[in-house]
C-alpha positions in Angstrom: 118.7 -55.5 -101.9 117.5 -59.0 -101.3 119.8 -61.9 -101.1 119.8 -64.0 -104.3 119.7 -67.1 -102.2 116.0 -68.2 -102.1 114.4 -70.5 -99.6 112.2 -73.2 -101.1 110.0 -73.8 -98.2 107.8 -76.9 -98.2 104.8 -75.7 -96.2 103.2 -78.6 -94.5 101.2 -79.3 -91.4 103.7 -80.5 -89.0 102.3 -81.7 -85.7 104.4 -82.0 -82.6 104.8 -85.7 -81.8 105.2 -87.2 -78.3 108.2 -89.2 -79.3 110.1 -86.0 -80.0 109.5 -84.5 -76.6 112.4 -86.3 -74.8 114.8 -85.3 -77.5 113.8 -81.6 -77.0 114.2 -81.9 -73.3 117.6 -83.5 -73.7 118.7 -80.7 -76.0 117.5 -78.0 -73.5 119.3 -79.7 -70.6 122.5 -80.1 -72.6 122.5 -76.4 -73.5 121.7 -75.4 -69.9 124.8 -77.4 -68.6 127.1 -75.6 -71.0 125.7 -72.1 -71.2 127.8 -70.8 -68.3 130.9 -71.3 -70.4 129.2 -70.3 -73.6 130.2 -67.0 -75.2 129.7 -65.7 -78.7 131.0 -62.6 -80.4 128.2 -60.7 -82.1 129.0 -58.4 -85.0 127.4 -57.7 -88.3 127.0 -61.4 -88.7 124.8 -62.3 -85.7 124.6 -65.5 -83.8 121.4 -67.2 -84.8 119.2 -67.6 -81.8 118.2 -71.3 -81.3 114.8 -71.7 -79.7 114.9 -74.4 -77.1 111.5 -75.1 -75.8 110.0 -77.9 -73.7 106.3 -77.8 -73.2 103.8 -80.4 -72.0 101.1 -78.9 -74.2 101.6 -77.2 -77.6 98.8 -74.8 -76.7 100.4 -73.7 -73.5 102.1 -70.6 -74.9 99.9 -70.2 -78.0 96.8 -68.1 -78.2 93.9 -69.6 -80.0 90.8 -67.7 -81.3 88.2 -67.4 -78.6 90.7 -67.9 -75.7 90.0 -65.0 -73.3 92.4 -65.7 -70.5 96.0 -64.9 -69.9 98.3 -67.6 -71.2 100.5 -69.3 -68.5 104.2 -69.4 -69.1 105.6 -72.6 -70.6 108.4 -74.4 -68.8 110.9 -73.8 -71.6 111.9 -70.9 -73.9 114.4 -69.5 -76.3 118.1 -69.5 -75.6 119.8 -66.5 -77.1 123.6 -66.5 -77.3 125.2 -63.3 -75.9 128.7 -62.2 -75.0 128.4 -62.1 -71.2 126.0 -61.4 -68.4 125.7 -57.7 -67.3 123.4 -55.6 -65.3 120.1 -55.1 -67.0 120.4 -57.7 -69.7 121.8 -61.3 -69.6 122.2 -64.2 -71.9 118.7 -65.3 -70.7 116.8 -62.0 -71.3 115.2 -63.0 -74.5 114.5 -66.5 -73.2 112.8 -65.2 -70.1 110.7 -62.8 -72.1 109.5 -65.6 -74.4 108.6 -67.7 -71.4 106.6 -65.0 -69.7 102.8 -65.1 -69.6 101.1 -63.3 -72.5 98.5 -60.5 -72.1 94.9 -61.3 -73.0 95.1 -60.6 -76.7 91.5 -60.9 -77.6 90.2 -58.7 -74.8 92.7 -56.0 -75.8 92.0 -56.4 -79.5 88.2 -56.1 -79.0 88.5 -53.5 -76.3 88.8 -49.7 -76.3 92.2 -49.1 -74.8 95.4 -48.6 -76.8 98.0 -51.3 -76.2 101.6 -50.4 -75.4 104.0 -53.3 -75.1 105.7 -53.1 -71.7 108.4 -55.6 -72.7 109.4 -54.3 -76.1 109.2 -50.5 -75.7 109.5 -47.8 -78.3 113.1 -46.9 -77.3 116.7 -47.8 -78.0 116.5 -50.9 -75.8 114.4 -52.6 -78.6 117.1 -51.7 -81.1 120.2 -52.8 -79.2 121.5 -53.7 -75.7 124.2 -51.1 -74.9 124.9 -52.8 -71.6 125.9 -56.0 -73.5 128.3 -54.1 -75.7 126.0 -53.7 -78.7 125.7 -50.5 -80.7 123.1 -49.3 -83.2 123.3 -45.7 -82.0 124.1 -44.4 -85.4 120.7 -45.7 -86.6 118.9 -44.9 -83.4 119.7 -41.2 -83.8 117.7 -41.2 -87.0 114.7 -43.0 -85.7 111.4 -41.7 -84.4 109.0 -44.3 -83.0 105.4 -43.7 -84.2 102.2 -45.7 -84.0 101.3 -47.2 -87.4 97.7 -46.4 -86.7 98.6 -42.7 -86.7 101.3 -42.6 -89.4 99.6 -45.0 -91.9 96.0 -44.8 -91.1 94.9 -45.4 -94.8 96.8 -48.7 -95.0 95.5 -52.2 -94.3 97.3 -55.1 -92.7 97.6 -57.4 -95.7 96.7 -55.0 -98.6 93.5 -54.6 -100.6 94.4 -57.5 -102.9 96.2 -59.7 -100.4 99.7 -60.6 -99.5 102.4 -60.5 -102.3 106.1 -61.2 -102.3 106.6 -57.7 -103.7 105.2 -56.2 -100.6 108.7 -56.8 -99.1 111.4 -54.1 -99.2 114.5 -54.3 -97.1 115.3 -51.2 -95.1 118.4 -50.1 -93.2 119.0 -53.4 -91.5 121.0 -56.5 -92.7 118.2 -59.0 -92.3 117.7 -60.2 -95.9 117.9 -63.7 -94.6 114.6 -63.1 -92.7 112.9 -61.1 -95.5 113.8 -63.7 -98.2 112.1 -66.4 -96.2 109.1 -64.1 -95.6 108.9 -63.5 -99.4 108.8 -67.3 -99.9 105.9 -67.6 -97.5 104.1 -64.8 -99.3 104.1 -66.8 -102.5 101.6 -69.3 -101.0 98.1 -67.8 -100.5 97.0 -67.6 -96.9 100.3 -68.6 -95.3 101.2 -65.2 -94.0 97.7 -64.3 -93.0 97.4 -67.5 -90.9 100.5 -66.4 -88.9 98.5 -63.5 -87.4 95.8 -63.7 -84.8 94.4 -60.4 -86.1 91.5 -61.7 -88.0 90.6 -58.6 -89.9 92.5 -57.0 -92.8 92.7 -53.7 -91.0 95.1 -51.7 -88.9 94.5 -52.7 -85.3 92.5 -49.8 -83.8 94.0 -50.7 -80.4 97.6 -51.0 -81.7 98.1 -54.7 -80.9 99.3 -57.5 -83.1 99.9 -61.2 -82.4 102.1 -63.4 -84.6 102.5 -67.1 -84.2 106.1 -68.4 -84.6 107.7 -71.7 -83.7 110.5 -72.5 -81.3 112.0 -76.0 -81.8 108.8 -77.0 -83.5 106.6 -75.8 -80.7 104.1 -73.0 -81.4 104.9 -69.7 -79.6 102.9 -66.5 -79.9 104.7 -63.1 -79.9 102.6 -60.0 -79.2 103.7 -56.5 -80.1 102.2 -53.0 -80.2 102.1 -50.9 -83.4 105.0 -48.5 -82.6 107.3 -48.6 -85.6 110.8 -47.0 -86.1 110.4 -44.3 -88.7 113.0 -42.1 -90.4 112.9 -38.3 -90.8 110.8 -38.6 -93.9 108.1 -40.5 -92.0 108.8 -43.8 -93.7 109.7 -47.0 -92.0 113.4 -47.1 -91.2 113.7 -50.9 -91.4 111.4 -53.2 -93.5 109.4 -51.1 -96.0 105.6 -50.9 -96.3 103.8 -52.9 -99.0 103.1 -49.9 -101.3 101.4 -51.3 -104.3 99.6 -48.3 -105.6 100.2 -49.5 -109.2 97.8 -52.3 -108.4 95.3 -49.9 -106.8 96.3 -51.1 -103.4 96.3 -48.7 -100.5 99.4 -50.5 -99.0 100.0 -53.1 -96.3 101.7 -53.2 -92.9 102.3 -56.9 -92.4 106.1 -56.8 -93.2 107.2 -54.3 -90.6 104.9 -55.8 -88.1 106.3 -59.3 -88.6 109.8 -57.9 -88.6 109.1 -56.3 -85.2 107.7 -59.5 -83.8 110.8 -61.4 -85.1 113.1 -58.9 -83.5 111.3 -59.2 -80.2 111.5 -63.0 -80.4 115.3 -62.7 -80.8 115.8 -60.0 -78.2 116.1 -56.8 -80.3 116.5 -55.6 -83.9 120.3 -55.9 -83.8 120.0 -59.6 -83.1 118.4 -60.2 -86.5 121.3 -58.9 -88.5 122.7 -61.8 -90.5 121.4 -65.3 -90.5 120.3 -68.4 -92.4 117.1 -68.1 -94.4 116.3 -71.8 -93.6 116.3 -71.0 -89.9 114.0 -68.1 -90.5 111.5 -70.3 -92.4 111.5 -72.8 -89.6 110.7 -70.0 -87.1 107.9 -68.6 -89.1 106.2 -71.7 -90.3 108.0 -74.7 -88.8 108.7 -75.6 -92.4 111.4 -77.9 -93.8 113.4 -75.9 -96.4 116.2 -76.2 -98.9 118.6 -73.5 -100.0 119.6 -73.5 -103.7 122.4 -71.3 -105.0 122.0 -70.1 -108.6 125.1 -69.9 -110.8 125.6 -67.8 -113.9 127.2 -69.1 -117.1 130.7 -68.3 -115.8 130.1 -70.3 -112.6 129.8 -67.3 -110.3 127.4 -68.1 -107.4 124.7 -65.5 -107.0 
């Protein structure tokens, strides 16, 4: 079920201004000085990842249509709070991945080879980091990773009649804070579609998707393949598909694809359990937001 706290996102064109750059750098340096002593306990309510990015050029880690070359890594990235460093993963793992050079999206998208993401694989490591004390093994045992292009070949990316808030259905993950913000974005025509570099309303034949997020107001592109976690019934285990057959729609894939990109951005799927819808809206559209709680006649907050 969705949270009854809704995000009222004011979608605006917010350009990065030079006068804010020094503030961003200062925030990154401050966090870097204290992160050796920083430790957070992560349970069902996860620590929100704060994206700390310093770039000289907003386009440095963002793919633009027509750009055919690999994207160089920006000098900053996301800082994800973790419990402690360990072999395999550290408190910088998500940050380092977000800073890494991106593959050539448009060459892969227009090519003939199927894309498999080497950094966010179809295995338990994308669900949780066991070496960091995390555990989603009870869910992992029920999951089969399958390409969307194979399991849902009749679907489209955005649906036959476009994106709708009712495309969204929460699955077996406590990430209603993210989905409620996505539902808000879906109310404004064209907003969700513009997040994708995939220009056609089709399932990527090469299994590659690129989603533009923001890290501390700076554009950041996340690229994923089309492997999705499915349950034993062949349906998505986490965010549901946009199945709008009542409208004559063949169904859409944009929700589980964005959810996967959001999980990769934060490290893994467990890291997006619990959070603030306003933070999710800022990540997806760099949008200012306001949370309003609705009260019933007896004063109970809903």
